C-alpha positions in Angstrom: -1.0 -3.8 13.2 -3.3 -0.9 12.6 -4.4 0.3 9.1 -2.1 3.2 9.2 0.7 1.0 10.2 -0.1 -1.3 7.1 -0.1 1.6 4.8 3.2 2.8 6.3 4.7 -0.7 5.9 3.6 -1.1 2.3 5.1 2.4 1.5 8.3 1.3 3.3 8.6 -2.0 1.5 8.8 0.2 -1.7 12.0 1.7 -0.3 10.9 5.2 -1.3 9.8 4.3 -4.8 6.3 5.8 -5.5 2.9 4.2 -5.9 0.1 5.4 -7.9 -3.2 5.7 -6.1 -4.3 2.4 -7.8 -1.1 0.6 -7.0 -1.3 1.6 -3.2 -5.0 0.3 -3.2 -4.0 -2.9 -4.8 -1.1 -3.5 -2.5 -3.2 -2.8 0.7 -6.1 -5.0 -0.7 -3.9 -7.9 -1.2 -1.9 -7.5 2.0 -5.0 -7.1 4.1 -7.0 -9.8 2.4 -4.3 -12.5 2.5 -2.4 -11.9 5.7 -3.9 -11.9 9.2 -1.8 -8.9 10.3 -4.6 -6.1 11.0 -6.0 -5.7 14.3 -9.6 -7.1 14.7 -12.3 -4.8 13.7 -10.3 -2.3 11.6 -10.4 -3.8 8.1 -10.7 -1.8 5.0 -13.9 -1.8 3.2 -13.0 -2.3 -0.5 -15.6 -1.8 -3.2 -15.5 -2.5 -6.9 -14.7 0.3 -9.4 -13.2 0.8 -12.9 -9.7 0.6 -11.4 -10.3 -2.4 -9.3 -11.1 -2.7 -5.6 -10.9 0.6 -3.8 -11.3 2.1 -0.3 -11.1 5.8 0.1 -9.6 5.2 3.5 -6.4 3.8 2.1 -5.6 7.2 0.6 -6.9 9.0 3.7 -4.4 6.9 5.9 -1.7 7.9 3.5 -2.5 11.5 3.9 -2.5 11.2 7.6 0.9 9.7 7.3 2.0 12.7 5.3 0.7 15.0 7.9 3.0 13.2 10.5 6.0 13.3 8.1 6.0 9.6 7.4 4.8 9.8 3.8 5.3 12.1 0.8 2.5 12.7 -1.7 3.5 14.4 -4.8 0.8 16.0 -7.1 1.1 14.8 -10.7 3.3 17.0 -12.8 2.2 15.3 -15.9 -0.5 12.7 -16.0 -3.5 12.2 -13.7 -2.2 10.4 -10.6 -0.4 11.6 -7.5 2.6 9.7 -6.3 2.6 8.1 -2.8 6.0 7.4 -1.3 7.5 7.0 2.1 9.7 9.7 3.7 13.0 9.0 5.3 11.4 9.0 8.8 8.6 6.9 7.5 11.0 4.4 6.0 12.7 3.8 9.4 9.4 3.6 11.3 7.9 1.3 8.6 10.9 -1.0 8.7 10.6 -1.1 12.6 7.0 -2.1 12.3 7.8 -4.6 9.6 10.2 -6.5 12.0 7.5 -7.0 14.5 5.7 -9.4 12.1 6.8 -13.0 11.1 9.6 -13.4 8.5 7.4 -15.0 5.9 4.8 -12.2 6.1 7.6 -9.6 5.9 8.8 -11.2 2.7 5.5 -11.6 1.3 4.7 -7.9 1.8 7.8 -6.7 0.2 7.4 -9.0 -2.9 3.8 -7.7 -3.0 5.1 -4.1 -3.1 7.4 -4.8 -5.9 5.0 -6.9 -7.9 2.1 -4.2 -7.6 4.4 -1.5 -8.9 5.4 -3.6 -11.9 1.9 -4.0 -13.1 0.5 -1.9 -16.0 -1.5 1.3 -15.4 -4.7 2.4 -16.7 -8.4 1.6 -16.6 -9.1 -2.0 -15.9 -5.4 -2.9 -15.4 -6.0 -3.9 -11.8 -9.2 -6.2 -12.4 -7.4 -9.3 -11.0 -8.2 -10.0 -7.4 -4.6 -10.1 -6.4 -1.3 -9.8 -8.2 1.1 -12.1 -6.6 1.7 -15.9 -7.0 1.3 -16.5 -3.2 -2.3 -15.1 -3.1 
């Protein structure tokens, strides 16, 4: 699985519900750190910042997915954060990619997507290394 596919799968696991940038970063960090599903040599490079571990490439991958019609990035109407979600086409493609990995990993990614989106927002809210019991 490529980095772009991982971002698409995590967006698809949310079923069209949006992520904030910090939530998407957290989901990708946990997924890429605890599951051996990324192709060799293409890992993200997360660094520590006020909102937790971040890699600007995660959001760049989401922007690339938007340019292909697989993701929808909505600027904030109120507040500070854009919303990152999967499009209808991206949902189908993400689910297709998801079926190519082992069932336990599929379940883990979808639980992770739900857990990350339930966590509180704001500065230092994502300081834990991972957010799910399995990690």
